N, C-alpha and C positions, 0 to 999 in steps of 0.2 A: 822127676817130680815125686814127692812123697807126701802121704797124708797121715795124720795122727788121729785115729778114730775117737768118737765121742765116748767119754767116760764120766763117772761122777766127779764133780769138781772137787779138787783137793783143797785142804786148808792152806792158808798162806803161811808157809814156813821158810826156813833158810834154804831148803832144797828146791823150793818152787821157782825162785828167780835166780837163774844161773847164767850169767853172761861172762863171768870169769870165776876162777876157783874160790874167791873170797865170798862168803855168805853175807847177806844184807837183811837179816830178819827184822831188825828194828825199823829200817826205812820202809820196807814193804808193809809191815803191820801198821805203822803209824800213818802211812799214806792211805791205806784202805780205810782206816778208822776215820781219818779226816774227811774223805770223800763221802763215807756213809753218814757222817754227821751233817754234812752240807746237803745231802739228798733229803734227810729227814727235815732239815730246817728250810728246805726249798731254796737252796742257793742257786746262783746263776748257772744254768746247765752248760752254757757255752764256755764259761770259765772252768767248770769242772772238766769238760772234754779237753780243753787246752792243757790243763794240768796233767790229765791222763796221758796224752800222747807224749808230752815232755818227759813224764816219769818213765813211761815204757821205753822211750828212745834211750834214755840215760841208763836205765836199769839193765836192759838187754844189750846195750852198747850197739846201737844201729845208727845209720846215717839219716834215715827218715822213718817217721811213724805217722800214719794217716788213719783217721777214723771216718769211715763212710757209713751213713745210715741208709736203711731201706724204708722208704716212705711211700706206701702204696705201690705205684708203678715207676718210682723214681729212685735212682741212686744219687745221694747228695753227699758231697765232701763237707763234713761238719768241722773238722779240725785237723791240723797237720803241723808236725814239728820237723825241722831239718837243720842240721848244723850249718851255720852260715847265714840263716835267715828264713823267714816264713815263706812257704811256697805261695805262688800267686793263683793256684787253682782251688783254694779254699772257697766254698760256696758254689762251686760248679755242680750242675746236675746232669745226669745221663739217664736215658730211658732204660728200663729193666731189660728191654730186648737186647741191649748191648752186651748182656752176659754171654750170649751165644758166641761172641768173638773173644771172650776172656775165659778160657777153660779153668784157670786156677780159681778165679772168683766164683764161677758157676759151681765148681766142685765144693768149695767151702760152704757156700750158701745152701746148696742142695743137700749136703750130708751133715752139716753142722759140726764137721771135724776140722782140726787144724791141718792146713795144707802147706807143704814146703815145695819150693821150686826155684827156678831161675828168675830172670827178668820178666815182667809182665809184657814186655814188648816182644818176647820170643814166641813165635807161632800164634800171634794174636793180632787183632786189628785194634789200634788205639787212636785216640785223638792226636792228630799231627802235632798239636801244640805241646803234648806231653812227651813226645818221642825223645827230645834231647835229655830230659831228666830221667827217662827210663832205661835208655841204652847202657849207661855206665853201671847199672845195677847188675850184680852177679848172683845174689841170693835174695829170695823173697819168702816171707812167712805170712800167711793169712790166718788170723785168729777170729773165728766166728763168735759173736756175742749173742746168745740166745736167751729169750725170755719164754720159759716153757718149751714148747716144741717149735717155736718160730724164731728165726734169726732176725734180729732187729738191727744189727750193725756188724761191721767187720773192722778189725785192726789190721792194717797192711804195714809190715815192717820190712825195711830194705837195707841191704849192705852192699857197699861197693867192693869191699875186700873179699878175698876168697876164703871166707870163714863161714861154713854152713851153719844153719840153725840146728839146735838140739831141742827136740820136742819138750823135754822136761823144763827147759828154761822159759817156755812160753805158756805152759798150762796155768800158772798163777795169774797171768794177765787176764784170763777169762773172768776170774773172780772180781778183779778190780774193774775191768771193762764193763761188766754187767751193772755195776753201780752207776757208771756214767750213762749207760744206755737207759737205766731206770730213771735217772734224772732227766734225760732227754725226753723219754716217754711221758713222764709226769708233766714236764713243761709243755709238751704238745697237747696233752689232755686239758691242761689249764687254758692254753690258748684256744682250743676248740670250744671249751665251755664259755669262755669270755666272748669268742666270736659268735657263738650261738646266742648268747644273751644280747649282744649288740644287734645281731640280725633280728632276733625276736622283738626287741624294743623298737627297732626301725620299722619292722612290719606292723606292729601295733600302732605306731605313730602315723604311718602313711595310710593305713586302713581307717583309723579313727577320723582322719580328715575327710574321707569320702562319706563315712557314716554320718558325721556331723553336718555335712553340707546339705544344701537345699536343692540338689540336682534332681532333674526329672529322672524317672526310672531308667530310660534308655541311656542317658548320659552317665548315670551312676554306674551301671553295670559295665559300660564301655571303659570308664576310667578305672574301675576296680580291676578289670581284666588286664589292663595295661600295667597296673601296679603289681599284680600277681606275677605276670610274665617277667617283670624286672627283678622281683624279689627272689624268684627261683631260677633265675638265669636261663629262661626258656625263650624261644622265639615268639611263641604265641600262647594265649590263654583265652578262655571264653566260657560263658554260661549257656546251658541248654535248659529249656523248660519242658517238663514232662506233661504231655497231653495224650491221654490214653496210653498207647504203647510207643508213641513217638516222642523223640527229644528234638525240640525245635530251637534253633539258636536265637537268643534274645537280641543279638547285635552282631556286628562284624567283630570277629575275635580280636582282642587286644594284642598289640605287638610290642616287643621290646627292642625294636629298631628295624627288623627286617619287614619286607612287605608281607602282608597277611594273605594267605590263600583263601579262596572262597570255601566256606564250610556249610554243609547242608544239614538236612534232617537225619538223625540217627535212629536206628531201629532198636529199641531196648529189648524187644522180644527175641530177635534173631541173634543178638550178641550176648553170649553167656556171661562175659565179664560185666557188661552193663547191667544185666538182669540181677546178677549177684550183688553188685554194688548198690542198686536201688533197694533190694530186698534186705540185705544184711548190713549195709553200710561199709562193707569192706572196700578199701581203696583198690583201684586198678593201676598197677605199675607194670607196663609191658614195653619191651623194646621190639623193634622190627625184626621179624624172623620169617624167612621165605617159607618154611614149612607151615608156620602158623597162618601166614597170609593165604597160602593155598587152601588150607583147611577151613579158614574162617574169613571169606572175602568181605563179609559185612561187619567185621570187627571195627572198633573205633580207630585202631592203628591204620587199618586199610582205608577206611573212609576219609581219614584226615591226611593220608599219605605221609605219615609222620615217621621219624626215626625212632622216637620213643614217646610214651604218653604216661601222664600221671593224672588220674581222675578220682574225685571224691564226691560223695553225695552232697547235694545242696537241699536242705530240708528244714522244716520247722519241727517242733516237738511232736506234732500230731501227724503230719503228712509229708511225703517227699515232694519237693518242688522241681527237682531236676538234678543236674550235675554241674560241677565246675572242673574243667580240665585244662592242663597245660601240656604243651608238646614241643618237641625238638629242643631238648636241654643242651647246654654247652658241654656238660661232663657227666651226665647221668643224674637221675633224681635221687635224693637222699631222704632219710627219715625226717630230717628237719624241713625239707621241702614239703613233705606231706603234711607236717604240722602247720606250716604257714598256709597252705592251700585250704586245709580244714578250717583254720581260723577265719580266713576270708569267706568261706562258705557259710559259716555260722553267723558272722556279722551281716552278710548279705541276706540271710534268711530273716534276721530281725528287721532289716530295712524293708524287705519285701512285705513283711507283716504290717509294718507301719504304713506303707503305701496302700495295702489292701484295706486297712482300717480307715484310712483317710478317704479312699474311694467309697467305702460303704457309708461313711458319715456324710460325704458330699451327696451321695444318692438319696439318703434319708432327708437331708436338708433340702435337696431339690424337690423331692416329693412333698415335703411339708410346705415349701414355698408355693408349689403348684396348688396345693389344697387351700392355702391361705388366699392366694390370688383368686381362685375360683369362688371362695367364700366372699371375698371383698367385692368381686364382680357381681355376685348374686345380691349382696346387700346394697350395692350401688343401684342395681336394677330395681330392687324393691323400693329404695328411697325415691328413685325417679318415678316409679309407678304411684307411690304415695303422693308425691308433689303434684303429679299430673291429676290425680284424683281430687286433691284439695282444690286445685285451680279450677277444674271442671265443675266440681260440686258448688264451690262458692260463686262461680260465674252463673251457673244455672239457677241458683237460689236467689241471686241478687234481683233478678227481674220480678219474680212473684212477690218478694218481700217489699220491693219499692212500690209495686201496685197496691198491695194491702196497706202499706203505710199511708199512701195517698188517700185511699178511701177512709181510713181511720181518722186522718186529719180533717177530711171534709165532714165526717160525722161529728167530730169534736166541735167544729166551727158552726155546725147547723146548716151547712150548704145543701145537704140532702134532705132537709126537713127536720122538724122537731121529732125527737125520739121519746118513746115512753120513759118514764123515770127509771124503771128497773134497767132498761137497756142503756140509758145514759150513764148509769153508774159503772157498767161493764166496759164501756169504751176506753176510759183512761188506763184500766188494767191491761186491756188488749194492746193499747199503744205502747205501754212500757215494755211488754214482752216482745213486741215486734222490734222495738229499738234495741233490746238486748240481742235478739236474733240477728239484727243488721250488724251490730258490733261484732258478733261472733263470725259472721261471714267475712267482714272486712279483715279481721285478724287472720282468718284462714287464707284469704287471698294474699295478704302481705307475707305470711309465712311461706307459702308456696313460691312466691316470687323470690324471696330471699334464698331458699334452698336451691332453686334452679339457676340462681345467679343471673336472672334476667333483668334485674334492676341495678343499674350502675350507681356508683357513688360520685356525687358532685362535691368534691372536697374544696374547702376554702378556710380562711382564717376565722375561727369561731370563738366567741366569748362564752365560756361556760357559765359565768355569772349572769349574763343576759338571758341565756336559755333557761337557767334555773329560775330566775325571777319570772320569766314568761310562763313557765309551767306552773309555778306557785299561784300566779294571778288567775290562770285558767281554772285551777283547782278551787280557788275562792269563789269563782263565778258559778261553780256547780253546787248542788245541794248536798252538803256533807254534815248537816247538823251543826253542832257547836265546835267541831274540829277545825283547826287552823293549820296553815302551812307557813313555816318561817324559814327564811334563807339567811345563812351566815356565810360570809366570804372575807378572806384576808386580803384580797386584791383581785384584779382582773386577770384571771387565769385563762389563757388562750390555747387552742389546739388546732391542728389541721384536720378537719373532719367534714362529713356531710351533715349540715345543721338539721335537716329534716329527720335524718335517722337518729341523731343524738337526742333531738327533742322527743322522738317516739320512745326511746329508751327511758328518758327521765319521766315522761308522762306515765308509762307503764309502772315504773317503780313508785311514783307518788300515788297513783291510783290504787295500787295494792296496799300501800301503807295506810291510806285513808279508809279503805274497806275493812282492814283488820284492826284499826284503832278504835277503842271504845269512845262513846260520846264524851267530849271534853278532853280527849287525848290529842295533844298536838303532834304534828309531823314536822320534822326538821330536815332542811336541806343544807348541807355544809360543803362548800366548794373550797378545795385547798390544793396546794402545789407540793409535789414530792420530787426528789431528784429523778429527772427523766420522765416523770409521769404527772398527769392531772387526775385528781380524785374527786368524786362527788359522793358524799354519804347521805343516804335517805334513811332516816331513823323514825320508827314508830314506837308506840307503847302498847302494842297488841299482846296477844297471848304467848307469843314466842313460838319457836320451832324446835322440835326435838332433833338432835344431831343425826339420828338414823333417817329422818325424813328430808334432810337438806338435799341429797342427790335427786329426789323426785321432783323438786321444784322446777328444774330446767328441762324436764322431759316433755315432749309434745303431749298436750291434754293431761298433764300431770297436775292433780289437785290433791290436797291433803284431806284425809278422812274427816278431821275436825271441821274444816271449812265447809265441806259438803253437808255434814250433819247440822251445822249452824245456819245453813241456808244462805251463806255468803255467796253472792253471784260471781261467776267467773267462767272463762272458757278453758283455762289451762294452757293457753298459747302465749300469753303476754311475756312471761319470763323466758320461755324458750325463744321467742322472737327477739327479745332484748339481748340475751347473751349472744345469739348468732350475729346480730348487728355489731355488738361490741367487739367480738372476735374478728369480724371482717375489717375492723379498724386497727387490728393488732392489740386490742385490749381484752378486758374480761370483766365479769361481775362476780363479786365475792359476797358471802353471807356470814354475818356474825350474829348468833342468836342463842338465847337461853329460854326455856319454857317459863312463862310468867314474867319475863323481864323485857319483852319486846324484841325487835330485830333491827339490824342495820344492813342495808344492801349498799355495797360500794362499787361504783363504776370507775374503772381505771382506763385511761386512754393515754397512749404514748405522746410525748411532746418532742418535736425536733430540737436539736441542740440550740439552734438560734432562738427558740421560744421557751427555753427552759426556765426562764425567770417569770415573775409576775409583774404586770404593769402597775405603777403606782396609782393610787386612787386619785 
């Protein structure tokens, strides 16, 4: 066995390629140029390697030329040329450990120098399938192809004839071979970049599905852990939340197929790696080592019982939340694996912030609901107390008022004897005031009954025209000066309602209209049908109501300042009672008014579909 030591690579000349006495300067130079052009233009690297082994075999006059690459821990047969046909071992891979059984290859790769010898089968252990093709070989030359200080591939040239190799005829192949190795290296780099891009895109796609989902926090982190374990080819992955100095698992660690072991609380204080990770954000990438485990029994590798671990911080921009770790990788963790896990940690931090914000919002909403419920409860209690007071007061006042009214009636009739003239003049005034007070008490009692819902509704088919006419007739019978009440109706409009309550509503509206109309001012009642509704308009020609005062009309005891100043009698309960009764029927009362132009109060009550029309007169 002979070796030709490494030297500076010579230029391609006629003396470089010597397989017979005749020089081939033009062939060698043109071949090198064509390969260099294809490398620059990113030609097919496999085609370049096939051309290289064929050129080398023909130029050096050998029976076989094989190009074998060194890819991490693997020897891979990339191309081979043999007279009589392409060998069937192209594409085979052999572990780098097999170099120990191939001294010629081991020497060439270890020294970077051309090695000459006999058959590779001599004094070596080879694949039994290759023995028949190696035994006939009498001379072998191994040409290492180095990029910098690293051998990236070897050319193995074989001759069956007893014609030893001359080092000078092989040196030129290093120059040409390097171009092929460079093409192969470039192609692999491109493949790695494309693979990284595909892997990164796949990672983003899978993670975005979890981020965009509406999973509960526990389910989200479990699913994300399973995804991370699959993306980095690890058996398990999981999130731990930082609480004080302890890291508590958020879920059962995600698994990429294997059963997941139980994982417990990690001590961030006693594990220097985890402390540094949480403080500086530096990833922990550690393989199982007996010395390390003995010195650090609380380390994450020891606690998880893992072959290897890759852990990154899981944090927001402001505070650390915990860690995300993957362990038991299939072939060791890479830089891209760290990038993927960091990406998952960042995305999960955003999801965590979203959950935290949602919980805070729900807490605030619950507190506000509690406050509103307490306020509503208090208001209901006050309303109950007010209604009970009104009922009690009106009930207690009714007896004395009835008694006083009785005696005043007797005094007016003279049943108690003749009164002095001055006293006789005061009795009618007193009687009028007592009637007003009696009316006030009646309204208070009716209002309290309405608010306490102690008075039920006796609904029946009611003619609004008939009720309006009855209310108008009652108003005519009362003393209202020269004012009159006129009823207009386009037909017999009917509704399902309590006739007594509807009559109370109309009586209150007409009574108010008469009180506020000047002498000679007519009050009009118009009954009409609308789609799905029955409407009754009560119109007066009084002073009108300012827009700002309209909401006060329906408040309990609400009276307008002008009415009080003008001495117009009233309790302030009539409109409040009327609107409550209308709303209990599913209707309402609306007001249209302008100062100086009078007012129109409109009662609207719903009509069933079967009664949506008007009866013919």
